[in-house]
All heavy atoms as TSV, in Angstrom:
chain	resi	resn	atom	element	x	y	z
A	1	SER	N	N	9.940	20.169	-0.556
A	1	SER	CA	C	9.831	18.761	-0.914
A	1	SER	C	C	11.103	18.318	-1.613
A	1	SER	O	O	11.866	19.132	-2.107
A	1	SER	CB	C	8.614	18.529	-1.798
A	1	SER	OG	O	8.733	19.220	-3.010
A	2	GLY	N	N	11.316	17.022	-1.622
A	2	GLY	CA	C	12.505	16.507	-2.269
A	2	GLY	C	C	12.763	15.060	-1.919
A	2	GLY	O	O	11.925	14.368	-1.343
A	3	ASP	N	N	13.956	14.628	-2.256
A	3	ASP	CA	C	14.370	13.248	-2.059
A	3	ASP	C	C	15.038	13.083	-0.690
A	3	ASP	O	O	15.779	13.962	-0.253
A	3	ASP	CB	C	15.353	12.862	-3.168
A	3	ASP	CG	C	15.783	11.419	-3.079
A	3	ASP	OD1	O	14.964	10.545	-3.379
A	3	ASP	OD2	O	16.944	11.185	-2.690
A	4	CYS	N	N	14.758	11.967	-0.031
A	4	CYS	CA	C	15.444	11.643	1.230
A	4	CYS	C	C	15.726	10.142	1.279
A	4	CYS	O	O	15.621	9.506	2.314
A	4	CYS	CB	C	14.637	12.112	2.441
A	4	CYS	SG	S	12.994	11.417	2.617
A	5	SER	N	N	16.085	9.600	0.136
A	5	SER	CA	C	16.295	8.161	-0.020
A	5	SER	C	C	17.682	7.714	0.388
A	5	SER	O	O	18.666	8.395	0.117
A	5	SER	CB	C	16.144	7.761	-1.492
A	5	SER	OG	O	14.895	8.110	-1.991
A	6	ALA	N	N	17.731	6.526	1.003
A	6	ALA	CA	C	19.003	5.833	1.147
A	6	ALA	C	C	19.316	5.220	-0.217
A	6	ALA	O	O	18.430	5.092	-1.065
A	6	ALA	CB	C	18.893	4.747	2.212
A	7	GLU	N	N	20.539	4.839	-0.418
A	7	GLU	CA	C	20.930	4.236	-1.693
A	7	GLU	C	C	20.056	3.024	-1.996
A	7	GLU	O	O	19.819	2.178	-1.142
A	7	GLU	CB	C	22.395	3.820	-1.645
A	7	GLU	CG	C	22.920	3.375	-2.992
A	7	GLU	CD	C	24.410	3.120	-2.971
A	7	GLU	OE1	O	25.128	3.775	-2.202
A	7	GLU	OE2	O	24.836	2.246	-3.724
A	8	GLY	N	N	19.540	2.960	-3.221
A	8	GLY	CA	C	18.709	1.843	-3.648
A	8	GLY	C	C	17.238	1.973	-3.284
A	8	GLY	O	O	16.458	1.064	-3.525
A	9	SER	N	N	16.851	3.098	-2.688
A	9	SER	CA	C	15.463	3.329	-2.292
A	9	SER	C	C	14.873	4.494	-3.068
A	9	SER	O	O	15.575	5.205	-3.780
A	9	SER	CB	C	15.382	3.644	-0.797
A	9	SER	OG	O	15.806	2.547	-0.041
A	10	SER	N	N	13.584	4.668	-2.893
A	10	SER	CA	C	12.890	5.790	-3.517
A	10	SER	C	C	11.958	6.409	-2.486
A	10	SER	O	O	10.779	6.077	-2.417
A	10	SER	CB	C	12.107	5.304	-4.738
A	10	SER	OG	O	11.397	6.383	-5.322
A	11	VAL	N	N	12.498	7.294	-1.654
A	11	VAL	CA	C	11.736	7.923	-0.579
A	11	VAL	C	C	11.788	9.439	-0.772
A	11	VAL	O	O	12.848	10.003	-1.015
A	11	VAL	CB	C	12.293	7.525	0.805
A	11	VAL	CG1	C	11.491	8.187	1.919
A	11	VAL	CG2	C	12.281	6.014	0.972
A	12	GLN	N	N	10.616	10.062	-0.668
A	12	GLN	CA	C	10.503	11.501	-0.841
A	12	GLN	C	C	9.862	12.118	0.398
A	12	GLN	O	O	9.164	11.457	1.150
A	12	GLN	CB	C	9.620	11.854	-2.051
A	12	GLN	CG	C	10.128	11.332	-3.375
A	12	GLN	CD	C	9.817	9.868	-3.579
A	12	GLN	OE1	O	8.752	9.401	-3.215
A	12	GLN	NE2	N	10.762	9.134	-4.146
A	13	TRP	N	N	10.089	13.414	0.581
A	13	TRP	CA	C	9.455	14.159	1.656
A	13	TRP	C	C	8.719	15.353	1.071
A	13	TRP	O	O	9.076	15.865	0.014
A	13	TRP	CB	C	10.469	14.625	2.691
A	13	TRP	CG	C	11.415	15.679	2.197
A	13	TRP	CD1	C	12.555	15.470	1.466
A	13	TRP	CD2	C	11.303	17.078	2.369
A	13	TRP	NE1	N	13.171	16.662	1.185
A	13	TRP	CE2	C	12.403	17.681	1.735
A	13	TRP	CE3	C	10.382	17.905	2.997
A	13	TRP	CZ2	C	12.605	19.048	1.710
A	13	TRP	CZ3	C	10.583	19.273	2.976
A	13	TRP	CH2	C	11.691	19.824	2.343
A	14	LYS	N	N	7.656	15.761	1.758
A	14	LYS	CA	C	6.890	16.932	1.352
A	14	LYS	C	C	6.369	17.618	2.612
A	14	LYS	O	O	5.827	16.965	3.504
A	14	LYS	CB	C	5.711	16.527	0.470
A	14	LYS	CG	C	4.867	17.693	0.016
A	14	LYS	CD	C	3.709	17.233	-0.844
A	14	LYS	CE	C	2.863	18.430	-1.240
A	14	LYS	NZ	N	1.685	18.037	-2.014
A	15	TYR	N	N	6.560	18.918	2.693
A	15	TYR	CA	C	6.049	19.719	3.795
A	15	TYR	C	C	5.010	20.667	3.228
A	15	TYR	O	O	5.274	21.368	2.252
A	15	TYR	CB	C	7.196	20.495	4.458
A	15	TYR	CG	C	6.741	21.377	5.579
A	15	TYR	CD1	C	6.316	20.826	6.785
A	15	TYR	CD2	C	6.709	22.746	5.442
A	15	TYR	CE1	C	5.876	21.631	7.818
A	15	TYR	CE2	C	6.286	23.557	6.468
A	15	TYR	CZ	C	5.863	22.990	7.649
A	15	TYR	OH	O	5.422	23.788	8.671
A	16	ASP	N	N	3.803	20.691	3.813
A	16	ASP	CA	C	2.754	21.552	3.262
A	16	ASP	C	C	2.400	22.695	4.204
A	16	ASP	O	O	2.899	22.781	5.325
A	16	ASP	CB	C	1.526	20.734	2.854
A	16	ASP	CG	C	0.794	20.119	4.022
A	16	ASP	OD1	O	0.873	20.631	5.156
A	16	ASP	OD2	O	0.105	19.106	3.800
A	17	ASN	N	N	1.511	23.576	3.741
A	17	ASN	CA	C	1.161	24.778	4.496
A	17	ASN	C	C	0.286	24.512	5.720
A	17	ASN	O	O	-0.010	25.432	6.472
A	17	ASN	CB	C	0.525	25.827	3.589
A	17	ASN	CG	C	-0.760	25.337	2.954
A	17	ASN	OD1	O	-1.186	24.205	3.155
A	17	ASN	ND2	N	-1.370	26.186	2.156
A	18	THR	N	N	-0.113	23.262	5.948
A	18	THR	CA	C	-0.855	22.921	7.165
A	18	THR	C	C	0.084	22.458	8.275
A	18	THR	O	O	-0.363	22.122	9.359
A	18	THR	CB	C	-1.903	21.825	6.903
A	18	THR	OG1	O	-1.250	20.596	6.599
A	18	THR	CG2	C	-2.841	22.215	5.779
A	19	GLY	N	N	1.375	22.400	7.990
A	19	GLY	CA	C	2.353	21.943	8.973
A	19	GLY	C	C	2.568	20.443	8.953
A	19	GLY	O	O	3.114	19.886	9.901
A	20	THR	N	N	2.161	19.787	7.874
A	20	THR	CA	C	2.299	18.336	7.772
A	20	THR	C	C	3.529	17.973	6.949
A	20	THR	O	O	3.700	18.453	5.830
A	20	THR	CB	C	1.052	17.706	7.125
A	20	THR	OG1	O	-0.091	18.020	7.925
A	20	THR	CG2	C	1.189	16.199	6.993
A	21	LEU	N	N	4.365	17.132	7.525
A	21	LEU	CA	C	5.520	16.565	6.827
A	21	LEU	C	C	5.148	15.142	6.445
A	21	LEU	O	O	4.810	14.333	7.310
A	21	LEU	CB	C	6.756	16.554	7.728
A	21	LEU	CG	C	8.004	15.875	7.152
A	21	LEU	CD1	C	8.540	16.648	5.951
A	21	LEU	CD2	C	9.070	15.739	8.224
A	22	THR	N	N	5.174	14.847	5.158
A	22	THR	CA	C	4.829	13.515	4.668
A	22	THR	C	C	6.067	12.858	4.089
A	22	THR	O	O	6.764	13.454	3.268
A	22	THR	CB	C	3.731	13.589	3.590
A	22	THR	OG1	O	2.581	14.242	4.147
A	22	THR	CG2	C	3.340	12.214	3.093
A	23	ILE	N	N	6.336	11.639	4.538
A	23	ILE	CA	C	7.433	10.823	4.022
A	23	ILE	C	C	6.770	9.676	3.267
A	23	ILE	O	O	5.967	8.932	3.833
A	23	ILE	CB	C	8.306	10.252	5.158
A	23	ILE	CG1	C	8.747	11.347	6.137
A	23	ILE	CG2	C	9.477	9.468	4.598
A	23	ILE	CD1	C	9.656	12.392	5.572
A	24	SER	N	N	7.087	9.528	1.983
A	24	SER	CA	C	6.432	8.501	1.173
A	24	SER	C	C	7.424	7.855	0.230
A	24	SER	O	O	8.542	8.323	0.061
A	24	SER	CB	C	5.275	9.120	0.379
A	24	SER	OG	O	5.764	10.127	-0.490
A	25	GLY	N	N	6.989	6.777	-0.385
A	25	GLY	CA	C	7.821	6.056	-1.340
A	25	GLY	C	C	8.057	4.639	-0.870
A	25	GLY	O	O	7.284	4.091	-0.070
A	26	THR	N	N	9.149	4.055	-1.340
A	26	THR	CA	C	9.476	2.680	-0.975
A	26	THR	C	C	10.934	2.568	-0.576
A	26	THR	O	O	11.807	3.157	-1.199
A	26	THR	CB	C	9.205	1.702	-2.142
A	26	THR	OG1	O	9.926	2.147	-3.294
A	26	THR	CG2	C	7.731	1.625	-2.480
A	27	GLY	N	N	11.163	1.819	0.491
A	27	GLY	CA	C	12.518	1.571	0.948
A	27	GLY	C	C	12.888	2.409	2.148
A	27	GLY	O	O	12.037	2.919	2.870
A	28	ALA	N	N	14.187	2.554	2.348
A	28	ALA	CA	C	14.740	3.205	3.532
A	28	ALA	C	C	15.000	4.689	3.307
A	28	ALA	O	O	15.368	5.109	2.211
A	28	ALA	CB	C	16.046	2.522	3.926
A	29	MET	N	N	14.832	5.451	4.380
A	29	MET	CA	C	15.176	6.861	4.384
A	29	MET	C	C	16.680	6.989	4.614
A	29	MET	O	O	17.294	6.141	5.262
A	29	MET	CB	C	14.410	7.558	5.511
A	29	MET	CG	C	14.636	9.045	5.594
A	29	MET	SD	S	13.902	9.769	7.091
A	29	MET	CE	C	12.175	9.670	6.699
A	30	GLU	N	N	17.255	8.040	4.107
A	30	GLU	CA	C	18.679	8.330	4.309
A	30	GLU	C	C	18.991	8.482	5.798
A	30	GLU	O	O	18.145	8.914	6.578
A	30	GLU	CB	C	19.008	9.641	3.589
A	30	GLU	CG	C	20.410	10.124	3.754
A	30	GLU	CD	C	20.688	11.407	2.986
A	30	GLU	OE1	O	19.844	11.853	2.209
A	30	GLU	OE2	O	21.777	11.959	3.191
A	31	ASN	N	N	20.207	8.140	6.208
A	31	ASN	CA	C	20.703	8.400	7.558
A	31	ASN	C	C	21.499	9.695	7.543
A	31	ASN	O	O	22.287	9.932	6.634
A	31	ASN	CB	C	21.615	7.266	8.043
A	31	ASN	CG	C	20.842	6.057	8.464
A	31	ASN	OD1	O	19.873	6.150	9.205
A	31	ASN	ND2	N	21.251	4.901	7.993
A	32	TRP	N	N	21.309	10.523	8.578
A	32	TRP	CA	C	22.062	11.767	8.709
A	32	TRP	C	C	22.980	11.665	9.908
A	32	TRP	O	O	22.720	10.918	10.845
A	32	TRP	CB	C	21.101	12.948	8.862
A	32	TRP	CG	C	20.335	13.200	7.600
A	32	TRP	CD1	C	20.764	13.861	6.494
A	32	TRP	CD2	C	19.015	12.749	7.298
A	32	TRP	NE1	N	19.794	13.858	5.522
A	32	TRP	CE2	C	18.696	13.177	5.992
A	32	TRP	CE3	C	18.051	12.019	7.994
A	32	TRP	CZ2	C	17.482	12.921	5.382
A	32	TRP	CZ3	C	16.835	11.750	7.383
A	32	TRP	CH2	C	16.565	12.199	6.095
A	33	SER	N	N	24.046	12.447	9.904
A	33	SER	CA	C	25.014	12.394	11.001
A	33	SER	C	C	24.639	13.328	12.143
A	33	SER	O	O	25.167	13.204	13.240
A	33	SER	CB	C	26.405	12.726	10.490
A	33	SER	OG	O	26.414	14.009	9.908
A	34	SER	N	N	23.734	14.280	11.884
A	34	SER	CA	C	23.270	15.187	12.931
A	34	SER	C	C	22.031	15.911	12.422
A	34	SER	O	O	21.734	15.900	11.234
A	34	SER	CB	C	24.340	16.207	13.289
A	34	SER	OG	O	24.568	17.081	12.204
A	35	LEU	N	N	21.311	16.544	13.342
A	35	LEU	CA	C	20.189	17.398	12.965
A	35	LEU	C	C	20.753	18.796	12.762
A	35	LEU	O	O	21.038	19.509	13.711
A	35	LEU	CB	C	19.113	17.404	14.050
A	35	LEU	CG	C	17.893	18.283	13.774
A	35	LEU	CD1	C	17.125	17.747	12.568
A	35	LEU	CD2	C	16.992	18.347	14.979
A	36	SER	N	N	20.950	19.170	11.519
A	36	SER	CA	C	21.484	20.498	11.234
A	36	SER	C	C	20.968	20.984	9.892
A	36	SER	O	O	20.426	20.225	9.097
A	36	SER	CB	C	23.012	20.487	11.233
A	36	SER	OG	O	23.498	19.722	10.155
A	37	SER	N	N	21.146	22.257	9.643
A	37	SER	CA	C	20.614	22.880	8.433
A	37	SER	C	C	21.253	22.348	7.161
A	37	SER	O	O	20.663	22.447	6.095
A	37	SER	CB	C	20.790	24.393	8.500
A	37	SER	OG	O	22.156	24.728	8.608
A	38	ASN	N	N	22.454	21.788	7.258
A	38	ASN	CA	C	23.112	21.302	6.046
A	38	ASN	C	C	22.920	19.803	5.839
A	38	ASN	O	O	23.537	19.229	4.966
A	38	ASN	CB	C	24.596	21.660	6.054
A	38	ASN	CG	C	25.344	21.011	7.199
A	38	ASN	OD1	O	24.751	20.386	8.068
A	38	ASN	ND2	N	26.652	21.175	7.200
A	39	SER	N	N	22.074	19.166	6.642
A	39	SER	CA	C	21.866	17.738	6.422
A	39	SER	C	C	20.388	17.377	6.305
A	39	SER	O	O	19.951	16.974	5.242
A	39	SER	CB	C	22.562	16.912	7.506
A	39	SER	OG	O	22.026	17.191	8.769
A	40	VAL	N	N	19.595	17.497	7.334
A	40	VAL	CA	C	18.187	17.112	7.285
A	40	VAL	C	C	17.415	18.157	6.475
A	40	VAL	O	O	17.408	19.336	6.820
A	40	VAL	CB	C	17.612	16.985	8.712
A	40	VAL	CG1	C	16.155	16.607	8.672
A	40	VAL	CG2	C	18.412	15.959	9.509
A	41	PRO	N	N	16.758	17.742	5.389
A	41	PRO	CA	C	16.171	18.719	4.464
A	41	PRO	C	C	15.038	19.567	5.044
A	41	PRO	O	O	14.798	20.665	4.555
A	41	PRO	CB	C	15.689	17.880	3.290
A	41	PRO	CG	C	15.714	16.476	3.730
A	41	PRO	CD	C	16.639	16.376	4.895
A	42	TRP	N	N	14.333	19.111	6.058
A	42	TRP	CA	C	13.233	19.894	6.644
A	42	TRP	C	C	13.672	20.625	7.913
A	42	TRP	O	O	12.856	21.084	8.698
A	42	TRP	CB	C	12.014	19.021	6.939
A	42	TRP	CG	C	12.353	17.757	7.649
A	42	TRP	CD1	C	12.490	17.562	8.998
A	42	TRP	CD2	C	12.624	16.501	7.044
A	42	TRP	NE1	N	12.847	16.273	9.266
A	42	TRP	CE2	C	12.931	15.586	8.072
A	42	TRP	CE3	C	12.648	16.037	5.730
A	42	TRP	CZ2	C	13.248	14.263	7.838
A	42	TRP	CZ3	C	12.970	14.717	5.496
A	42	TRP	CH2	C	13.261	13.844	6.539
A	43	TYR	N	N	14.961	20.775	8.103
A	43	TYR	CA	C	15.513	21.437	9.294
A	43	TYR	C	C	14.891	22.812	9.524
A	43	TYR	O	O	14.492	23.144	10.641
A	43	TYR	CB	C	17.030	21.555	9.159
A	43	TYR	CG	C	17.677	22.309	10.288
A	43	TYR	CD1	C	18.018	21.654	11.461
A	43	TYR	CD2	C	17.938	23.667	10.190
A	43	TYR	CE1	C	18.606	22.337	12.514
A	43	TYR	CE2	C	18.520	24.360	11.236
A	43	TYR	CZ	C	18.851	23.697	12.391
A	43	TYR	OH	O	19.429	24.374	13.428
A	44	ASN	N	N	14.797	23.626	8.496
A	44	ASN	CA	C	14.285	24.984	8.652
A	44	ASN	C	C	12.804	25.026	9.014
A	44	ASN	O	O	12.323	26.040	9.520
A	44	ASN	CB	C	14.540	25.808	7.390
A	44	ASN	CG	C	16.015	26.078	7.189
A	44	ASN	OD1	O	16.775	26.141	8.138
A	44	ASN	ND2	N	16.421	26.205	5.942
A	45	ASP	N	N	12.067	23.963	8.755
A	45	ASP	CA	C	10.642	23.897	9.074
A	45	ASP	C	C	10.359	23.164	10.383
A	45	ASP	O	O	9.209	23.041	10.792
A	45	ASP	CB	C	9.890	23.185	7.937
A	45	ASP	CG	C	10.019	23.912	6.623
A	45	ASP	OD1	O	9.762	25.127	6.591
A	45	ASP	OD2	O	10.390	23.273	5.619
A	46	ARG	N	N	11.372	22.669	11.056
A	46	ARG	CA	C	11.198	21.760	12.189
A	46	ARG	C	C	10.336	22.322	13.314
A	46	ARG	O	O	9.615	21.578	13.961
A	46	ARG	CB	C	12.548	21.298	12.730
A	46	ARG	CG	C	13.310	22.354	13.488
A	46	ARG	CD	C	14.765	21.961	13.711
A	46	ARG	NE	N	15.464	22.942	14.513
A	46	ARG	CZ	C	15.868	24.130	14.073
A	46	ARG	NH1	N	15.631	24.481	12.822
A	46	ARG	NH2	N	16.500	24.957	14.873
A	47	THR	N	N	10.372	23.617	13.550
A	47	THR	CA	C	9.594	24.176	14.651
A	47	THR	C	C	8.122	24.369	14.302
A	47	THR	O	O	7.305	24.585	15.189
A	47	THR	CB	C	10.185	25.511	15.126
A	47	THR	OG1	O	10.195	26.424	14.033
A	47	THR	CG2	C	11.598	25.305	15.665
A	48	SER	N	N	7.768	24.282	13.043
A	48	SER	CA	C	6.368	24.463	12.645
A	48	SER	C	C	5.702	23.163	12.185
A	48	SER	O	O	4.533	23.174	11.821
A	48	SER	CB	C	6.254	25.536	11.560
A	48	SER	OG	O	7.034	25.204	10.446
A	49	ILE	N	N	6.405	22.051	12.225
A	49	ILE	CA	C	5.815	20.758	11.885
A	49	ILE	C	C	4.887	20.353	13.029
A	49	ILE	O	O	5.300	20.309	14.185
A	49	ILE	CB	C	6.894	19.683	11.664
A	49	ILE	CG1	C	7.737	20.019	10.429
A	49	ILE	CG2	C	6.263	18.297	11.517
A	49	ILE	CD1	C	8.969	19.143	10.258
A	50	ASN	N	N	3.620	20.086	12.700
A	50	ASN	CA	C	2.690	19.656	13.747
A	50	ASN	C	C	2.130	18.254	13.501
A	50	ASN	O	O	1.416	17.721	14.346
A	50	ASN	CB	C	1.554	20.665	13.939
A	50	ASN	CG	C	0.762	20.896	12.682
A	50	ASN	OD1	O	0.473	19.984	11.945
A	50	ASN	ND2	N	0.408	22.146	12.438
A	51	LYS	N	N	2.474	17.674	12.361
A	51	LYS	CA	C	2.018	16.319	12.049
A	51	LYS	C	C	3.030	15.682	11.095
A	51	LYS	O	O	3.515	16.341	10.177
A	51	LYS	CB	C	0.641	16.372	11.389
A	51	LYS	CG	C	0.052	15.022	11.050
A	51	LYS	CD	C	-1.341	15.199	10.435
A	51	LYS	CE	C	-1.957	13.873	10.091
A	51	LYS	NZ	N	-3.300	14.055	9.507
A	52	ILE	N	N	3.334	14.396	11.342
A	52	ILE	CA	C	4.224	13.643	10.455
A	52	ILE	C	C	3.482	12.407	9.986
A	52	ILE	O	O	2.945	11.655	10.805
A	52	ILE	CB	C	5.523	13.244	11.176
A	52	ILE	CG1	C	6.290	14.494	11.613
A	52	ILE	CG2	C	6.391	12.363	10.267
A	52	ILE	CD1	C	7.471	14.226	12.507
A	53	VAL	N	N	3.438	12.227	8.677
A	53	VAL	CA	C	2.798	11.063	8.070
A	53	VAL	C	C	3.880	10.247	7.383
A	53	VAL	O	O	4.622	10.784	6.558
A	53	VAL	CB	C	1.724	11.483	7.046
A	53	VAL	CG1	C	1.129	10.274	6.354
A	53	VAL	CG2	C	0.648	12.332	7.709
A	54	ILE	N	N	3.970	8.958	7.731
A	54	ILE	CA	C	4.945	8.074	7.103
A	54	ILE	C	C	4.170	6.976	6.393
A	54	ILE	O	O	3.460	6.200	7.029
A	54	ILE	CB	C	5.920	7.495	8.140
A	54	ILE	CG1	C	6.667	8.644	8.825
A	54	ILE	CG2	C	6.896	6.526	7.464
A	54	ILE	CD1	C	7.530	8.255	9.973
A	55	SER	N	N	4.288	6.937	5.086
A	55	SER	CA	C	3.554	5.965	4.273
A	55	SER	C	C	4.065	4.547	4.510
A	55	SER	O	O	5.214	4.342	4.902
A	55	SER	CB	C	3.668	6.314	2.790
A	55	SER	OG	O	3.106	7.577	2.546
A	56	SER	N	N	3.210	3.577	4.246
A	56	SER	CA	C	3.512	2.180	4.563
A	56	SER	C	C	4.682	1.607	3.767
A	56	SER	O	O	5.279	0.628	4.192
A	56	SER	CB	C	2.275	1.313	4.347
A	56	SER	OG	O	1.873	1.356	2.991
A	57	GLY	N	N	5.050	2.171	2.641
A	57	GLY	CA	C	6.165	1.655	1.859
A	57	GLY	C	C	7.537	2.027	2.392
A	57	GLY	O	O	8.556	1.481	1.971
A	58	VAL	N	N	7.596	2.961	3.342
A	58	VAL	CA	C	8.865	3.395	3.934
A	58	VAL	C	C	9.267	2.361	4.979
A	58	VAL	O	O	8.530	2.103	5.927
A	58	VAL	CB	C	8.736	4.796	4.556
A	58	VAL	CG1	C	10.040	5.213	5.216
A	58	VAL	CG2	C	8.314	5.810	3.503
A	59	THR	N	N	10.434	1.755	4.800
A	59	THR	CA	C	10.840	0.631	5.646
A	59	THR	C	C	11.690	1.022	6.844
A	59	THR	O	O	11.807	0.258	7.791
A	59	THR	CB	C	11.594	-0.421	4.830
A	59	THR	OG1	O	12.750	0.194	4.238
A	59	THR	CG2	C	10.709	-1.011	3.741
A	60	SER	N	N	12.324	2.192	6.823
A	60	SER	CA	C	13.088	2.647	7.989
A	60	SER	C	C	13.224	4.162	7.961
A	60	SER	O	O	13.207	4.788	6.907
A	60	SER	CB	C	14.463	1.986	8.059
A	60	SER	OG	O	15.293	2.457	7.027
A	61	ILE	N	N	13.350	4.719	9.164
A	61	ILE	CA	C	13.512	6.159	9.349
A	61	ILE	C	C	14.981	6.430	9.611
A	61	ILE	O	O	15.615	5.750	10.405
A	61	ILE	CB	C	12.675	6.646	10.549
A	61	ILE	CG1	C	11.205	6.285	10.369
A	61	ILE	CG2	C	12.847	8.141	10.773
A	61	ILE	CD1	C	10.567	6.833	9.110
A	62	GLY	N	N	15.515	7.444	8.944
A	62	GLY	CA	C	16.935	7.750	9.066
A	62	GLY	C	C	17.335	8.282	10.423
A	62	GLY	O	O	16.545	8.902	11.130
A	63	ASN	N	N	18.592	8.030	10.785
A	63	ASN	CA	C	19.160	8.595	12.012
A	63	ASN	C	C	19.039	10.111	11.989
A	63	ASN	O	O	19.269	10.737	10.965
A	63	ASN	CB	C	20.635	8.224	12.138
A	63	ASN	CG	C	20.864	6.748	12.316
A	63	ASN	OD1	O	19.978	6.027	12.743
A	63	ASN	ND2	N	22.056	6.296	11.971
A	64	TYR	N	N	18.697	10.704	13.123
A	64	TYR	CA	C	18.568	12.146	13.322
A	64	TYR	C	C	17.459	12.788	12.511
A	64	TYR	O	O	17.393	14.016	12.416
A	64	TYR	CB	C	19.894	12.862	13.056
A	64	TYR	CG	C	20.976	12.488	14.008
A	64	TYR	CD1	C	21.912	11.498	13.676
A	64	TYR	CD2	C	21.060	13.075	15.257
A	64	TYR	CE1	C	22.894	11.141	14.568
A	64	TYR	CE2	C	22.043	12.709	16.161
A	64	TYR	CZ	C	22.955	11.742	15.800
A	64	TYR	OH	O	23.928	11.379	16.696
A	65	ALA	N	N	16.546	12.016	11.942
A	65	ALA	CA	C	15.483	12.585	11.123
A	65	ALA	C	C	14.563	13.488	11.930
A	65	ALA	O	O	14.103	14.507	11.430
A	65	ALA	CB	C	14.681	11.474	10.459
A	66	PHE	N	N	14.298	13.121	13.181
A	66	PHE	CA	C	13.329	13.875	13.988
A	66	PHE	C	C	13.833	14.191	15.386
A	66	PHE	O	O	13.078	14.253	16.330
A	66	PHE	CB	C	12.013	13.092	14.073
A	66	PHE	CG	C	11.454	12.760	12.728
A	66	PHE	CD1	C	11.374	11.456	12.308
A	66	PHE	CD2	C	11.018	13.758	11.870
A	66	PHE	CE1	C	10.849	11.128	11.065
A	66	PHE	CE2	C	10.514	13.460	10.615
A	66	PHE	CZ	C	10.431	12.141	10.216
A	67	VAL	N	N	15.119	14.401	15.532
A	67	VAL	CA	C	15.696	14.697	16.838
A	67	VAL	C	C	15.349	16.126	17.218
A	67	VAL	O	O	15.356	17.018	16.455
A	67	VAL	CB	C	17.220	14.491	16.836
A	67	VAL	CG1	C	17.836	14.937	18.128
A	67	VAL	CG2	C	17.529	13.056	16.555
């Protein structure tokens, strides 16, 4: 879990043991330049994610977040 906010936003991510990735908070998610281990924070869990929940306060999804 951790922060994935764009500047001026408050967006967090959490990955749990059921394979659910939850994006919550308010505002925009950060944009990434690629899907890689040094940028997207849930990169190492990407093959075991089976559900993504995006809360209503999140206004945009970052580039390369789910490529």
